[in-house]
Each structure stands twice: as C-alpha cells, then as structure tokens.
DRENPA-3360 file (N, C-alpha, C; in nm, 2 decimals, always signed):
BEGIN
1 = MSDPLDLG = -3.09/-2.75/+1.56/-3.04/-2.77/+1.67/-2.83/-2.77/+1.63 ~ -2.76/-2.70/+1.67/-2.59/-2.70/+1.65/-2.55/-2.83/+1.66 ~ -2.42/-2.85/+1.61/-2.37/-2.95/+1.65/-2.21/-2.96/+1.73 ~ -2.23/-2.99/+1.89/-2.10/-2.91/+1.91/-1.95/-2.99/+1.90 ~ -1.95/-3.07/+1.78/-1.85/-3.12/+1.69/-1.82/-3.08/+1.57 ~ -1.89/-2.94/+1.54/-1.88/-2.89/+1.44/-1.76/-2.74/+1.38 ~ -1.66/-2.79/+1.35/-1.59/-2.71/+1.32/-1.58/-2.61/+1.19 ~ -1.68/-2.57/+1.10/-1.72/-2.57/+0.99/-1.72/-2.43/+1.00;
9 = LEGLLAEA = -1.67/-2.33/+0.90/-1.69/-2.20/+0.94/-1.84/-2.16/+0.92 ~ -1.87/-2.17/+0.82/-2.05/-2.13/+0.80/-2.16/-2.15/+0.91 ~ -2.07/-2.30/+0.95/-2.24/-2.32/+1.06/-2.16/-2.25/+1.21 ~ -2.03/-2.24/+1.22/-2.04/-2.15/+1.34/-2.07/-1.98/+1.39 ~ -2.06/-1.95/+1.27/-2.07/-1.86/+1.18/-2.25/-1.83/+1.22 ~ -2.31/-1.94/+1.18/-2.44/-1.95/+1.19/-2.52/-1.94/+1.34 ~ -2.46/-2.01/+1.42/-2.47/-2.05/+1.55/-2.43/-1.92/+1.61 ~ -2.34/-1.88/+1.59/-2.36/-1.73/+1.63/-2.43/-1.58/+1.66;
17 = RAATSLDD = -2.50/-1.64/+1.50/-2.58/-1.55/+1.46/-2.70/-1.60/+1.54 ~ -2.72/-1.71/+1.56/-2.88/-1.76/+1.65/-2.89/-1.69/+1.72 ~ -2.75/-1.75/+1.82/-2.76/-1.73/+1.98/-2.78/-1.56/+1.99 ~ -2.76/-1.47/+1.90/-2.72/-1.32/+1.96/-2.85/-1.25/+1.90 ~ -2.93/-1.38/+1.79/-3.00/-1.26/+1.65/-2.98/-1.13/+1.58 ~ -2.81/-1.17/+1.56/-2.77/-1.03/+1.53/-2.71/-1.09/+1.43 ~ -2.68/-1.01/+1.34/-2.60/-1.04/+1.18/-2.45/-1.01/+1.08 ~ -2.42/-0.90/+1.18/-2.32/-0.79/+1.14/-2.22/-0.84/+1.25;
25 = FGAPDFRE = -2.11/-0.86/+1.18/-1.97/-0.98/+1.26/-1.83/-0.81/+1.23 ~ -1.91/-0.71/+1.19/-1.84/-0.59/+1.20/-1.69/-0.62/+1.06 ~ -1.63/-0.54/+1.05/-1.49/-0.63/+0.92/-1.50/-0.72/+0.89 ~ -1.49/-0.78/+0.76/-1.47/-0.95/+0.73/-1.33/-0.96/+0.71 ~ -1.27/-0.91/+0.76/-1.11/-0.95/+0.75/-1.08/-1.03/+0.86 ~ -1.15/-1.09/+0.99/-1.09/-1.20/+1.05/-1.15/-1.35/+0.99 ~ -1.22/-1.32/+0.89/-1.28/-1.47/+0.84/-1.14/-1.53/+0.83 ~ -1.06/-1.46/+0.71/-0.94/-1.54/+0.68/-0.86/-1.63/+0.79;
33 = GLAVLLAT = -0.81/-1.55/+0.85/-0.72/-1.58/+0.97/-0.87/-1.73/+1.05 ~ -0.97/-1.75/+1.08/-1.03/-1.81/+1.16/-1.07/-1.95/+1.05 ~ -1.07/-1.93/+0.93/-1.08/-2.06/+0.84/-0.95/-2.13/+0.82 ~ -0.83/-2.04/+0.88/-0.68/-2.06/+0.86/-0.70/-2.13/+0.99 ~ -0.73/-2.10/+1.14/-0.73/-2.16/+1.23/-0.86/-2.30/+1.23 ~ -0.96/-2.31/+1.14/-1.03/-2.42/+1.19/-0.98/-2.53/+1.07 ~ -0.87/-2.51/+0.99/-0.82/-2.61/+0.90/-0.71/-2.66/+0.98 ~ -0.61/-2.53/+1.09/-0.59/-2.60/+1.15/-0.59/-2.69/+1.27;
41 = YERVGLRL = -0.70/-2.66/+1.34/-0.74/-2.78/+1.38/-0.78/-2.90/+1.38 ~ -0.86/-2.90/+1.22/-0.87/-3.00/+1.15/-0.77/-3.09/+1.18 ~ -0.62/-3.04/+1.06/-0.53/-3.11/+1.07/-0.47/-3.17/+1.19 ~ -0.45/-3.12/+1.32/-0.40/-3.15/+1.43/-0.49/-3.24/+1.47 ~ -0.59/-3.28/+1.42/-0.69/-3.41/+1.51/-0.76/-3.39/+1.67 ~ -0.81/-3.29/+1.67/-0.87/-3.30/+1.84/-0.95/-3.41/+1.88 ~ -0.93/-3.46/+2.03/-1.00/-3.55/+2.06/-1.15/-3.48/+2.10 ~ -1.28/-3.53/+2.13/-1.40/-3.51/+2.18/-1.40/-3.41/+2.22;
49 = GGRKRTHG = -1.34/-3.36/+2.39/-1.33/-3.30/+2.48/-1.34/-3.19/+2.41 ~ -1.18/-3.17/+2.32/-1.11/-3.05/+2.28/-1.16/-2.95/+2.16 ~ -1.27/-3.06/+2.08/-1.33/-3.02/+1.95/-1.49/-2.95/+2.05 ~ -1.56/-3.01/+2.14/-1.62/-2.92/+2.20/-1.60/-2.84/+2.27 ~ -1.49/-2.82/+2.33/-1.44/-2.65/+2.37/-1.37/-2.56/+2.22 ~ -1.33/-2.63/+2.17/-1.33/-2.53/+2.06/-1.38/-2.43/+2.00 ~ -1.50/-2.53/+2.01/-1.65/-2.52/+1.90/-1.69/-2.43/+1.98 ~ -1.74/-2.44/+2.16/-1.79/-2.34/+2.23/-1.71/-2.19/+2.25;
57 = RIVQLLAN = -1.58/-2.18/+2.28/-1.53/-2.10/+2.26/-1.53/-1.98/+2.15 ~ -1.51/-2.07/+1.98/-1.51/-2.03/+1.90/-1.65/-1.93/+1.87 ~ -1.73/-1.99/+1.92/-1.89/-1.92/+1.88/-1.91/-1.81/+1.99 ~ -1.85/-1.87/+2.08/-1.79/-1.73/+2.16/-1.73/-1.61/+2.13 ~ -1.65/-1.58/+2.06/-1.60/-1.49/+2.02/-1.64/-1.43/+1.92 ~ -1.71/-1.53/+1.85/-1.84/-1.48/+1.67/-1.92/-1.38/+1.76 ~ -1.99/-1.43/+1.85/-2.08/-1.38/+1.91/-2.12/-1.24/+1.98 ~ -1.92/-1.25/+1.99/-1.90/-1.12/+2.08/-1.86/-1.06/+2.01;
65 = RLKIAKAF = -1.82/-1.10/+1.86/-1.82/-0.99/+1.78/-1.95/-0.91/+1.72 ~ -2.05/-1.00/+1.69/-2.17/-0.95/+1.69/-2.20/-0.80/+1.80 ~ -2.17/-0.84/+1.92/-2.23/-0.79/+2.02/-2.15/-0.64/+2.02 ~ -2.03/-0.66/+1.98/-1.97/-0.53/+1.96/-1.98/-0.46/+1.85 ~ -2.00/-0.52/+1.74/-2.05/-0.42/+1.61/-2.18/-0.37/+1.63 ~ -2.28/-0.44/+1.74/-2.40/-0.33/+1.77/-2.38/-0.24/+1.86 ~ -2.31/-0.23/+1.94/-2.23/-0.13/+2.03/-2.17/-0.05/+1.96 ~ -2.12/-0.05/+1.88/-2.04/+0.08/+1.78/-2.16/+0.14/+1.72;
73 = RDHPEIRT = -2.24/+0.06/+1.66/-2.39/+0.12/+1.59/-2.47/+0.18/+1.65 ~ -2.44/+0.15/+1.80/-2.57/+0.21/+1.90/-2.46/+0.37/+1.93 ~ -2.39/+0.37/+1.99/-2.32/+0.48/+2.01/-2.15/+0.47/+1.96 ~ -2.24/+0.55/+1.82/-2.09/+0.56/+1.75/-1.97/+0.66/+1.82 ~ -2.01/+0.75/+1.90/-1.94/+0.84/+1.95/-1.81/+0.72/+2.05 ~ -1.83/+0.63/+2.10/-1.70/+0.56/+2.16/-1.62/+0.55/+2.04 ~ -1.56/+0.53/+1.91/-1.49/+0.56/+1.82/-1.43/+0.66/+1.80 ~ -1.45/+0.80/+1.92/-1.39/+0.95/+1.91/-1.33/+0.91/+2.02;
81 = RRIVRPVY = -1.30/+0.76/+2.15/-1.25/+0.84/+2.26/-1.10/+0.79/+2.20 ~ -1.00/+0.83/+2.30/-0.86/+0.84/+2.31/-0.81/+0.76/+2.44 ~ -0.72/+0.63/+2.42/-0.65/+0.55/+2.46/-0.49/+0.63/+2.53 ~ -0.54/+0.72/+2.60/-0.42/+0.80/+2.63/-0.29/+0.77/+2.71 ~ -0.18/+0.75/+2.63/-0.02/+0.72/+2.73/-0.03/+0.60/+2.81 ~ -0.10/+0.53/+2.70/-0.09/+0.35/+2.76/+0.05/+0.29/+2.81 ~ +0.06/+0.20/+2.89/+0.22/+0.17/+2.98/+0.14/-0.02/+2.89 ~ +0.24/-0.03/+2.84/+0.27/-0.18/+2.78/+0.39/-0.31/+2.90;
89 = LTGLPRTG = +0.35/-0.38/+2.92/+0.42/-0.44/+2.99/+0.48/-0.58/+2.89 ~ +0.58/-0.57/+2.84/+0.61/-0.69/+2.72/+0.72/-0.78/+2.82 ~ +0.74/-0.89/+2.68/+0.88/-0.99/+2.70/+0.86/-1.11/+2.67 ~ +0.98/-1.20/+2.66/+0.95/-1.31/+2.67/+0.90/-1.39/+2.75 ~ +0.78/-1.47/+2.73/+0.72/-1.56/+2.84/+0.83/-1.61/+2.99 ~ +0.76/-1.64/+3.08/+0.85/-1.66/+3.21/+0.94/-1.54/+3.24 ~ +0.95/-1.42/+3.25/+1.04/-1.35/+3.21/+1.00/-1.24/+3.34 ~ +0.88/-1.26/+3.42/+0.81/-1.16/+3.54/+0.72/-1.08/+3.49;
97 = TSALFNLL = +0.65/-1.11/+3.36/+0.56/-0.97/+3.35/+0.46/-0.99/+3.43 ~ +0.39/-1.11/+3.49/+0.26/-1.12/+3.55/+0.28/-1.04/+3.66 ~ +0.38/-1.09/+3.71/+0.44/-1.04/+3.87/+0.41/-0.87/+3.84 ~ +0.53/-0.81/+3.77/+0.54/-0.67/+3.69/+0.43/-0.62/+3.71 ~ +0.34/-0.71/+3.65/+0.17/-0.63/+3.61/+0.08/-0.62/+3.71 ~ +0.10/-0.71/+3.80/+0.00/-0.74/+3.94/+0.06/-0.60/+4.00 ~ +0.22/-0.59/+4.02/+0.23/-0.49/+4.14/+0.21/-0.37/+4.07 ~ +0.22/-0.31/+3.93/+0.19/-0.20/+3.87/+0.05/-0.17/+3.89;
105 = AIDPAARP = -0.07/-0.27/+3.89/-0.16/-0.25/+3.87/-0.25/-0.22/+4.00 ~ -0.12/-0.20/+4.09/-0.16/-0.18/+4.23/-0.21/-0.01/+4.25 ~ -0.16/+0.03/+4.13/-0.18/+0.21/+4.16/-0.27/+0.23/+4.11 ~ -0.31/+0.33/+4.22/-0.48/+0.35/+4.20/-0.50/+0.46/+4.09 ~ -0.36/+0.52/+3.99/-0.37/+0.52/+3.83/-0.36/+0.43/+3.73 ~ -0.40/+0.33/+3.76/-0.37/+0.26/+3.65/-0.51/+0.17/+3.62 ~ -0.53/+0.17/+3.48/-0.63/+0.08/+3.46/-0.60/-0.06/+3.35 ~ -0.62/-0.14/+3.48/-0.51/-0.28/+3.33/-0.66/-0.36/+3.32;
113 = LLTWEGIF = -0.65/-0.42/+3.19/-0.74/-0.49/+3.12/-0.75/-0.61/+3.27 ~ -0.91/-0.63/+3.31/-0.88/-0.78/+3.39/-0.96/-0.86/+3.29 ~ -0.96/-1.04/+3.33/-0.95/-1.09/+3.29/-1.11/-1.09/+3.22 ~ -1.26/-1.08/+3.30/-1.36/-1.10/+3.27/-1.37/-0.96/+3.15 ~ -1.33/-0.85/+3.16/-1.35/-0.79/+3.06/-1.23/-0.83/+2.94 ~ -1.16/-0.87/+2.91/-1.09/-0.94/+2.84/-1.20/-1.04/+2.70 ~ -1.25/-1.13/+2.82/-1.31/-1.21/+2.75/-1.48/-1.20/+2.69 ~ -1.52/-1.11/+2.83/-1.66/-1.00/+2.75/-1.64/-0.86/+2.75;
121 = PDPLGRPL = -1.55/-0.84/+2.63/-1.55/-0.64/+2.61/-1.69/-0.61/+2.60 ~ -1.77/-0.72/+2.59/-1.90/-0.60/+2.48/-1.97/-0.58/+2.62 ~ -2.08/-0.44/+2.60/-2.16/-0.45/+2.69/-2.24/-0.55/+2.75 ~ -2.32/-0.56/+2.86/-2.37/-0.62/+2.92/-2.53/-0.64/+2.80 ~ -2.56/-0.58/+2.80/-2.66/-0.55/+2.71/-2.82/-0.51/+2.82 ~ -2.78/-0.47/+2.84/-2.89/-0.44/+3.03/-2.83/-0.32/+3.11 ~ -2.91/-0.25/+3.18/-2.86/-0.19/+3.28/-2.86/-0.29/+3.40 ~ -2.79/-0.24/+3.48/-2.77/-0.34/+3.61/-2.85/-0.27/+3.77;
129 = ASGEEDPR = -2.91/-0.33/+3.82/-2.99/-0.26/+3.90/-2.86/-0.24/+4.01 ~ -2.91/-0.15/+4.16/-2.81/-0.10/+4.22/-2.74/-0.18/+4.30 ~ -2.60/-0.17/+4.30/-2.54/-0.28/+4.38/-2.51/-0.41/+4.32 ~ -2.56/-0.44/+4.23/-2.53/-0.57/+4.09/-2.44/-0.56/+4.05 ~ -2.32/-0.67/+4.05/-2.23/-0.68/+3.99/-2.27/-0.79/+3.83 ~ -2.19/-0.72/+3.71/-2.22/-0.77/+3.58/-2.26/-0.91/+3.63 ~ -2.30/-1.02/+3.57/-2.34/-1.17/+3.62/-2.25/-1.20/+3.52 ~ -2.17/-1.15/+3.44/-2.06/-1.25/+3.35/-1.96/-1.28/+3.42;
137 = LVGLRSYY = -1.91/-1.15/+3.51/-1.79/-1.11/+3.63/-1.85/-1.26/+3.72 ~ -1.99/-1.26/+3.77/-1.99/-1.36/+3.90/-1.96/-1.54/+3.83 ~ -2.00/-1.51/+3.70/-1.99/-1.65/+3.63/-1.90/-1.71/+3.64 ~ -1.79/-1.63/+3.62/-1.66/-1.66/+3.60/-1.58/-1.66/+3.72 ~ -1.61/-1.56/+3.80/-1.56/-1.63/+3.93/-1.56/-1.77/+3.96 ~ -1.71/-1.83/+3.97/-1.75/-1.91/+4.00/-1.65/-2.05/+3.94 ~ -1.59/-2.01/+3.80/-1.58/-2.08/+3.70/-1.45/-2.11/+3.76 ~ -1.36/-1.97/+3.80/-1.24/-2.03/+3.86/-1.20/-2.13/+3.95;
145 = ARQRAKDP = -1.32/-2.06/+4.04/-1.29/-2.13/+4.21/-1.30/-2.30/+4.16 ~ -1.38/-2.33/+4.09/-1.39/-2.47/+4.03/-1.25/-2.53/+3.96 ~ -1.21/-2.45/+3.87/-1.12/-2.49/+3.79/-1.01/-2.49/+3.90 ~ -0.99/-2.39/+4.02/-0.86/-2.38/+4.13/-0.88/-2.54/+4.17 ~ -0.96/-2.58/+4.20/-1.00/-2.69/+4.28/-0.95/-2.81/+4.24 ~ -0.97/-2.83/+4.10/-0.98/-2.94/+4.00/-0.78/-2.94/+3.98 ~ -0.74/-2.80/+3.96/-0.60/-2.80/+3.92/-0.54/-2.70/+4.00 ~ -0.50/-2.72/+4.12/-0.48/-2.63/+4.22/-0.31/-2.60/+4.22;
153 = DFDKIHYV = -0.25/-2.68/+4.13/-0.11/-2.62/+4.12/-0.09/-2.54/+3.99 ~ -0.17/-2.50/+3.91/-0.13/-2.42/+3.81/-0.20/-2.30/+3.84 ~ -0.21/-2.24/+3.99/-0.18/-2.14/+4.02/-0.01/-2.07/+4.07 ~ +0.04/-2.17/+4.07/+0.20/-2.15/+4.09/+0.24/-2.12/+3.94 ~ +0.22/-2.16/+3.83/+0.25/-2.09/+3.69/+0.20/-1.95/+3.65 ~ +0.09/-1.96/+3.69/+0.01/-1.89/+3.64/-0.11/-1.79/+3.71 ~ -0.11/-1.75/+3.80/-0.29/-1.72/+3.83/-0.35/-1.65/+3.79 ~ -0.50/-1.70/+3.77/-0.61/-1.64/+3.71/-0.72/-1.59/+3.79;
161 = DADTPEEC = -0.81/-1.47/+3.82/-0.90/-1.52/+3.85/-1.00/-1.42/+3.78 ~ -1.13/-1.45/+3.76/-1.25/-1.31/+3.69/-1.15/-1.22/+3.71 ~ -1.18/-1.10/+3.78/-1.13/-1.00/+3.79/-1.00/-0.93/+3.83 ~ -0.88/-1.05/+3.81/-0.76/-0.99/+3.81/-0.71/-0.92/+3.65 ~ -0.59/-0.86/+3.66/-0.54/-0.82/+3.52/-0.48/-0.92/+3.46 ~ -0.53/-0.91/+3.34/-0.49/-1.06/+3.28/-0.47/-0.93/+3.12 ~ -0.39/-1.09/+3.06/-0.32/-1.03/+2.91/-0.39/-0.99/+2.79 ~ -0.36/-0.89/+2.70/-0.40/-0.82/+2.61/-0.46/-0.96/+2.52;
169 = VLLLAHTF = -0.42/-1.07/+2.53/-0.43/-1.18/+2.40/-0.61/-1.22/+2.43 ~ -0.67/-1.18/+2.55/-0.80/-1.20/+2.55/-0.88/-1.11/+2.44 ~ -0.83/-0.98/+2.45/-0.90/-0.90/+2.31/-0.86/-0.95/+2.16 ~ -0.73/-0.97/+2.15/-0.68/-0.99/+2.01/-0.72/-1.12/+1.95 ~ -0.77/-1.29/+2.03/-0.85/-1.34/+2.01/-0.97/-1.32/+1.92 ~ -1.05/-1.18/+1.97/-1.18/-1.16/+1.91/-1.16/-1.13/+1.69 ~ -0.99/-1.09/+1.69/-0.94/-1.11/+1.52/-0.92/-1.23/+1.49 ~ -0.90/-1.32/+1.55/-0.86/-1.44/+1.52/-0.72/-1.43/+1.38;
177 = CDVQIGIE = -0.62/-1.34/+1.47/-0.51/-1.30/+1.40/-0.42/-1.27/+1.55 ~ -0.42/-1.40/+1.61/-0.36/-1.39/+1.74/-0.25/-1.49/+1.79 ~ -0.12/-1.41/+1.82/-0.01/-1.56/+1.87/-0.03/-1.65/+1.96 ~ -0.17/-1.64/+2.08/-0.18/-1.75/+2.12/-0.32/-1.84/+2.13 ~ -0.38/-1.78/+1.99/-0.48/-1.89/+1.94/-0.45/-2.04/+1.86 ~ -0.36/-2.03/+1.72/-0.27/-2.11/+1.68/-0.13/-2.16/+1.70 ~ -0.08/-1.98/+1.70/+0.07/-2.02/+1.71/+0.19/-2.06/+1.79 ~ +0.12/-2.03/+1.88/+0.20/-2.08/+2.03/+0.24/-2.24/+2.07;
185 = PLMSPYRE = +0.15/-2.33/+2.06/+0.22/-2.43/+2.01/+0.28/-2.51/+1.86 ~ +0.29/-2.38/+1.80/+0.32/-2.40/+1.68/+0.27/-2.47/+1.57 ~ +0.14/-2.47/+1.53/+0.09/-2.57/+1.47/+0.07/-2.50/+1.34 ~ +0.05/-2.58/+1.26/+0.06/-2.53/+1.11/-0.08/-2.61/+1.07 ~ -0.15/-2.51/+0.95/-0.09/-2.44/+0.89/-0.09/-2.30/+0.96 ~ -0.18/-2.28/+1.06/-0.19/-2.12/+1.11/-0.05/-2.05/+1.12 ~ +0.05/-2.16/+1.20/+0.18/-2.08/+1.23/+0.23/-1.99/+1.12 ~ +0.24/-2.05/+0.99/+0.28/-2.00/+0.81/+0.19/-1.87/+0.82;
193 = WFEAQDLR = +0.07/-1.90/+0.86/+0.00/-1.79/+0.81/+0.01/-1.66/+0.90 ~ -0.01/-1.63/+1.05/+0.05/-1.60/+1.11/+0.17/-1.50/+1.13 ~ +0.22/-1.56/+1.07/+0.40/-1.51/+1.04/+0.39/-1.42/+0.95 ~ +0.30/-1.41/+0.82/+0.32/-1.36/+0.71/+0.20/-1.24/+0.71 ~ +0.12/-1.21/+0.79/+0.05/-1.11/+0.84/+0.13/-1.00/+0.88 ~ +0.04/-0.87/+0.83/+0.06/-0.71/+0.90/-0.05/-0.69/+0.98 ~ -0.01/-0.66/+1.07/-0.11/-0.73/+1.22/-0.18/-0.58/+1.24 ~ -0.13/-0.46/+1.18/-0.23/-0.37/+1.22/-0.35/-0.37/+1.16;
201 = ASYRYYRE = -0.39/-0.42/+1.10/-0.53/-0.48/+1.13/-0.58/-0.56/+1.24 ~ -0.54/-0.65/+1.27/-0.61/-0.66/+1.40/-0.57/-0.58/+1.55 ~ -0.45/-0.53/+1.49/-0.46/-0.40/+1.61/-0.54/-0.32/+1.62 ~ -0.59/-0.27/+1.55/-0.70/-0.13/+1.53/-0.80/-0.18/+1.57 ~ -0.86/-0.33/+1.56/-0.99/-0.35/+1.62/-0.95/-0.39/+1.74 ~ -0.82/-0.39/+1.81/-0.78/-0.43/+1.92/-0.82/-0.27/+2.01 ~ -0.80/-0.17/+1.90/-0.77/-0.10/+1.96/-0.91/-0.01/+2.02 ~ -0.98/-0.03/+1.91/-1.15/-0.07/+1.90/-1.18/-0.10/+2.03;
209 = LLKLLDWQ = -1.14/-0.21/+2.08/-1.21/-0.27/+2.21/-1.17/-0.19/+2.33 ~ -1.00/-0.18/+2.33/-1.02/-0.07/+2.43/-1.07/+0.04/+2.47 ~ -1.15/+0.12/+2.39/-1.23/+0.25/+2.33/-1.35/+0.15/+2.41 ~ -1.38/+0.07/+2.34/-1.54/+0.01/+2.41/-1.53/+0.02/+2.53 ~ -1.39/-0.05/+2.61/-1.36/-0.10/+2.74/-1.40/+0.07/+2.85 ~ -1.29/+0.14/+2.79/-1.27/+0.23/+2.82/-1.43/+0.33/+2.84 ~ -1.53/+0.32/+2.75/-1.62/+0.39/+2.74/-1.72/+0.32/+2.82 ~ -1.72/+0.22/+2.85/-1.78/+0.15/+2.98/-1.75/+0.17/+3.10;
217 = RPGRRWLL = -1.60/+0.17/+3.13/-1.52/+0.18/+3.25/-1.41/+0.23/+3.28 ~ -1.44/+0.41/+3.26/-1.26/+0.46/+3.20/-1.21/+0.45/+3.31 ~ -1.08/+0.48/+3.31/-0.99/+0.50/+3.39/-0.89/+0.58/+3.38 ~ -0.77/+0.60/+3.46/-0.71/+0.72/+3.41/-0.59/+0.70/+3.33 ~ -0.56/+0.57/+3.34/-0.38/+0.56/+3.23/-0.41/+0.41/+3.26 ~ -0.43/+0.36/+3.11/-0.45/+0.19/+3.09/-0.29/+0.10/+3.09 ~ -0.35/+0.05/+3.16/-0.20/-0.08/+3.20/-0.22/-0.24/+3.16 ~ -0.11/-0.24/+3.00/-0.17/-0.36/+2.97/-0.06/-0.46/+2.95;
225 = KSPAHLWA = -0.08/-0.58/+2.91/+0.05/-0.69/+2.95/+0.02/-0.77/+2.81 ~ +0.09/-0.79/+2.78/+0.12/-0.96/+2.69/+0.29/-0.98/+2.58 ~ +0.31/-1.08/+2.63/+0.45/-1.13/+2.55/+0.42/-1.08/+2.41 ~ +0.27/-1.12/+2.41/+0.23/-1.13/+2.25/+0.28/-1.03/+2.15 ~ +0.26/-0.92/+2.31/+0.32/-0.77/+2.21/+0.44/-0.77/+2.15 ~ +0.57/-0.88/+2.17/+0.69/-0.83/+2.12/+0.67/-0.88/+1.96 ~ +0.57/-0.94/+1.91/+0.56/-0.93/+1.77/+0.48/-0.83/+1.69 ~ +0.44/-0.70/+1.77/+0.41/-0.58/+1.69/+0.48/-0.44/+1.78;
233 = LDVLVELF = +0.56/-0.42/+1.85/+0.60/-0.37/+1.91/+0.62/-0.19/+1.81 ~ +0.62/-0.25/+1.68/+0.60/-0.11/+1.56/+0.49/-0.04/+1.53 ~ +0.37/-0.18/+1.54/+0.21/-0.12/+1.55/+0.20/-0.05/+1.65 ~ +0.25/-0.15/+1.79/+0.18/-0.05/+1.91/+0.24/+0.10/+1.87 ~ +0.39/+0.14/+1.83/+0.39/+0.29/+1.82/+0.33/+0.32/+1.76 ~ +0.27/+0.29/+1.62/+0.23/+0.36/+1.51/+0.10/+0.39/+1.60 ~ +0.02/+0.32/+1.64/-0.16/+0.34/+1.67/-0.12/+0.37/+1.83 ~ -0.06/+0.42/+1.91/-0.05/+0.43/+2.04/+0.09/+0.50/+2.03;
241 = PDCCIVQT = +0.10/+0.63/+1.97/+0.29/+0.71/+2.01/+0.30/+0.77/+2.08 ~ +0.20/+0.77/+2.22/+0.23/+0.82/+2.34/+0.27/+0.68/+2.41 ~ +0.28/+0.61/+2.39/+0.30/+0.43/+2.53/+0.39/+0.46/+2.51 ~ +0.37/+0.37/+2.64/+0.55/+0.34/+2.69/+0.59/+0.22/+2.73 ~ +0.67/+0.14/+2.66/+0.65/+0.01/+2.70/+0.76/-0.04/+2.74 ~ +0.74/-0.11/+2.86/+0.86/-0.18/+2.96/+0.90/-0.34/+2.92 ~ +0.99/-0.40/+2.87/+1.05/-0.53/+2.83/+1.08/-0.58/+2.96 ~ +1.08/-0.72/+2.96/+1.12/-0.76/+3.09/+1.26/-0.86/+3.03;
249 = HRDPLEIL = +1.32/-0.92/+3.10/+1.42/-0.97/+3.06/+1.46/-1.11/+3.15 ~ +1.55/-1.23/+3.12/+1.54/-1.33/+3.22/+1.67/-1.37/+3.15 ~ +1.73/-1.44/+3.24/+1.80/-1.53/+3.16/+1.73/-1.64/+3.05 ~ +1.84/-1.64/+2.93/+1.70/-1.77/+2.81/+1.76/-1.89/+2.89 ~ +1.83/-1.94/+2.96/+1.82/-2.10/+2.98/+1.75/-2.11/+3.10 ~ +1.67/-2.03/+3.14/+1.61/-2.03/+3.28/+1.48/-2.01/+3.22 ~ +1.44/-1.91/+3.13/+1.34/-1.88/+3.07/+1.29/-2.02/+2.98 ~ +1.38/-2.08/+2.91/+1.34/-2.21/+2.82/+1.28/-2.31/+2.93;
257 = ASYCS = +1.34/-2.33/+3.05/+1.31/-2.41/+3.13/+1.17/-2.39/+3.21 ~ +1.18/-2.24/+3.24/+1.04/-2.23/+3.30/+0.91/-2.26/+3.16 ~ +0.95/-2.22/+3.10/+0.84/-2.24/+3.02/+0.78/-2.39/+2.95 ~ +0.88/-2.48/+2.89/+0.83/-2.57/+2.90/+0.73/-2.65/+3.03 ~ +0.79/-2.60/+3.12/+0.73/-2.68/+3.22/+0.58/-2.67/+3.23;
% end
C-alpha cells in the first residue's frame, strides 16, 4: 500500500506504474527536474495536507506520462501532426492575459487549451458512448464547483472551470521543468536549477502534447497562453516558427500590487 506522505522519487515512480500497469515514462530527462523538485519540497517542510496534495499531484503527472507514452506507441502517426500558426498570449502576471485569452477564445476559429485537457492530455483509453462526455471532464466540473463554494472570492482573481481556456503550465508541468511547479514562490534549490536549464527539451515534449490533443480534438488554429512563456520566447519561435506572439503590458506598480494579492 502506498504512503501518501512519501515524496521519494523511486516510490512515486513505482506508484504511478502500479496505478497504470505501464512502465514507459518516455524520455528520462524529466527525472532530474523531478528529483530537484522533491528535494525542494523536503527543504521547505510541507505540512501534512500539503504533502498529501503534492504526493497526489506528482503521481498523477507521472501516470499521465505513462499513458501519453502508450498513446504515442499505439498511434505513431500523432507525431507527424503539425501545429500550424499558433497564437501565443504572454506578459507579466496580472497584465490582463486571462481576460484577453477568454475574449479571443470566443472566435470559432480559435482552438484554446482547456483546463481539463491540460490536466488530462492523455486519451481516455476507451471509446465514449454516443452523447457521453469524458468522465474526467465531468469530475473536474464537480471539483471546481466545490472549490468555488469553499472560496468564492478566488474567482475575482482568476476564474477557473473544467472547460474554460487555461494556461500552458498545465501541460509543461508534465516535464517537471516548469516555471510554476517550483520557482514561482522562489523556492530553492528548484529555482536555481530551473534558471540554468535549456528549455528546448521541455518545450519539445510540450509540443508533442499539443499534437496529442490536436489528434484527439483538432481545431483550426491553436490559441495558447501563459506568462511562463516569457522565459522561452526564443524557444517558441524556434519550435513554432510561424507562431504569432501577443504580449500584454501594464504599469509595473499595478502589476506588483495585484500579484501580491
């Protein structure tokens, strides 16, 4: 039986394997970042609830990687797909990126990343019955309804629901080399490790996840967003040479006050 407080690397990998009956995580380069992240969590001293939630989140990300690798093995044609002329919204946090993202997503030609897809980019693993919604989407709707009931004021900061447009950090988290998985609160040693990384590897994996989603539910033109992309604008242009990048701006003094809230 797994220990929900165990944040050891090998134990987490084993639990993900046991949960999925799979053993191929894809390229092993994610392990270094995960090991540094786990060392960071141990250093800062998570409380009981934090350890349990962190444990569950990491096992889910690892299980997703196993299922993603299986999808590519079963359907190698996915890797041949092209993400054509994606639109990227970025800017410092609290500069209106979410408002602009949701506005542009209204365009029928836009194909935004949705929250539930970022959390579960892997295929369901079985055909859906006629008229059936993905049960993971249904479950997340219920989860976010409960969260809003517990903390209704959070919607004023950042509204999230299962099927609303959401940031690319949900996909990048699967690489364990992600600006919001350990560095946003400026925790060490993950911060120093992340700042030293060449982000091409993590963004190549991210590009494969976009192909996987496009294979499952294609759209005319991907619309993507995250302040985290500011760390990798050069990589975005290298990997998506026909992309369009839109950067938002706001008075830095207003940004700082809003971000600290």
